[in-house]
Steps between C-alpha positions, in 0.01 A plus 500: 500500500784731586674424169176578317470829674865595434460401139181694461661803663800468269276490193306789617809715547623384166180604331519846673853547365377417150231760529749758613747398241250573216347813650510792264617745775805268553582529128455876520753508788748293299463724196539813717817352661641410157447862364658652808817276465516577125466870535744521804756291300460710193535826690782394731728287289762722341477532121874489466517166661374168346602307196679729237339789663746766369448384137123471525459857645746632241285362221187672627687819579656535157143461346360759747783758439594445140190322335714211359604148582845481660785298330640189654799698609283743696272239654591126451141395552379708198477174305159469678196616322391847605149470635572500871753785464255709302253459791768603758615788277145623475483509886832677511386770259177558687701522828733762365213698344319507840799547726733695291872432429653568845879506547560420134761777448676409822551150377612602160762726661626204704525288190700768316732521802541130517593483133751773538672324791516175311251317730222273368178690488275203467423489867421873503273458202324210673448714804357777277260262334403350831421856642310584184304180444511312842144590592373389155684161535338443838158580349573271200574208734210571722256530218618174355481339835137602516429352160685176604272485795195557285618203284513284815146591590378433152683167505314419823177601323584264205577213743154560649329488151688186396578300806210616724485751785672268739829562310518880538667528837736205418609663171590835677688340788698259267603793278612705799703208634739575209693812619624568147149611416513808723874538527587569129235770423707718738796498254525723208492232232267419208373181660200647684391687185536166321286325753224753473510484112507120487220461747289763345523306177419166670208627717341683205530197291356248737249709692184408293510122414236319309374449146507870407799626286563831683721628214539856646624341817740287317638806318539684829681211656729479190590865520582467870716194410677727255576752787652204684722397212621862463580505880716188514549205256350279772161659394511247215378254761150650446505391130638155601218456759230581258674287229467196724141592572436514131647142466296376780176659355557345160622163605318417818192725512449489118183674383399584853829691538439726195449815704827428698683434176397818341574699803848340547576541123421884513724541799786302341471699172520844677786382719683359195467841333633674813797251509578572132495873576734451795738296283505776236565758771783313656653422165494875409660590835758222559508294182352196683136401528548421872803672640694357786637697802860388471715357235662207673471121520171361609480391853416149392862457389643641825311332774550140593226247430425461871350861478228364268437145611672476840283378790572728804189487713680605818604825345136611555609533872867543511540758220198721525681792345814555307812501715740439211627690204313411178824456317594210733226300317640550160742251328846626531676563171850350431780728620739661258778260588287207388405371844144372514318653795258298708128567435321624801182289564173696519392577847139518405281371222279738307189368664629559857595848412155566336322355807712694743445825318122458455440404871786691652778736401781304330666794335483712812370808319235524777651405826837680430452767234209676668558564862804280569836553335726254676507139383603390849162591632339242284719213646310514820131605510428498130672171419297327766186685399529417132585137577175473704324678209628239253389209711158650593426578134520143397143419599326785299741434219398121499134602508534745199710253299276187556181704446638661178567164344150381597334812380677493163373146429152591615483821292615331176239223543224755574248589226511847331190600691643389840623797699834320547555552126618848593792358692646328191676820376595581861673165563646517154653838573703338783616218276607738223650758740715239681625373163594853408677541829704184466602593152592847632719351767677269268553724194541849622872612482623619832806471726306377799199281582287777622220453238345254761266750670138469606487853353476348155199287582320775692232515228428130544450517875116593480441178303678261735263511810196387293603136535551530880159675535347223300626234756414711796149560372447124466621440851254753620213333310593171623556619855831323496631466861834363380578826304317746725830593670635648179267794506615660829859422396457680164348797676778514761781466228334773292507743791852409591619556135328842473656608826846369405502670161328827574743791461345683796588215726880525451 
């Protein structure tokens, strides 16, 4: 009798938690917390920090000041398409028009003095541009952070439409369990703009599913896909995702999938035209259809095979961030006297780096470059903290991964009128995007292995939690006691991650 009472009480508490978990006020609180973190990060993280920050800001500043695209000598990231930088330059011009051009003459005088004395004036010029455009850069990051947050909210709504209302809270929490989602919009890079463009194209394309053709909707989605392509070449993933949808509609859904096939075909044609225009633009500028950042041997020829296929599971815990020089991983060339140097084994595999960067801070641009500036600090508190972060994130990662595989199979086997059909291009986006990422890691010329960043898959992150939300919604429907414990765990880990990677907390 006591056991029955205890079991009944446990079931009652579990049901109460399920009700709270799905409450719309709880979701509102999560969305509010997400927006606060995104805005605080965007406002507080310094624009001159982050990946290639100096070159990214120089690209936008040259457009704002001189109305032209900088050369590779002026800004080595100018091989990127210009869409993000045009947006940032527009913000800068508006800021100058509103606030005036304070201290411009003072900085110009300092630059002239520096040149006369033989000193490098680049730092003084960077200070001048920071003084002139600093507020605009912060506004650029904050505005894109808001748009990224809106994308997350719309993704939650799409999860509710396709997977059922029980999936909404789970989608939000699983997305926010990935710190890279709200960490990278704080940096002055094109990736946040790319995320907004890609997901605008995807959401417009899938929002109305069913037998109707929705040709104007498809045209709008294709144009947004074109914006993504002109932001970063990774934007071609939009065309790849809808290309796979076209194949699925024609081969599996056949006549019933005609509306999906027409929609996908229109989007692919518009994206192809945008890609052809980009190739022509690059060819005119650099002589290459898709220019590369550096003229050097591809990383694939420099890194040992263990970097690509090595199994190093314990590095999730013992190497949560880079504490070595990237050059130590490269194959050592033969010395001039003919002596063959030993090749240094890779300390990490690409997947351990990607995991550590997505769920933590492998490159230390967050823990060190914002408030901390001494690497010795990270050997104590931050090393332990990030190690705990790597271990604790394994559970949400496993749920996300297992659910994504299950959902991909379920979506492909769904009929064209099934709401799950809308998730075919979403899951295809992840497959195509990861293929692009791996090709990028292998083929891009560079002197280091630093292409392995979660920054380059930021635009895929809103798609990844759909699978985990699918699993969690099924557990809720089945009132699964065995998996009930995952819900409070996910909520606690989400809160921990937002506190750990909020700039205001440092």
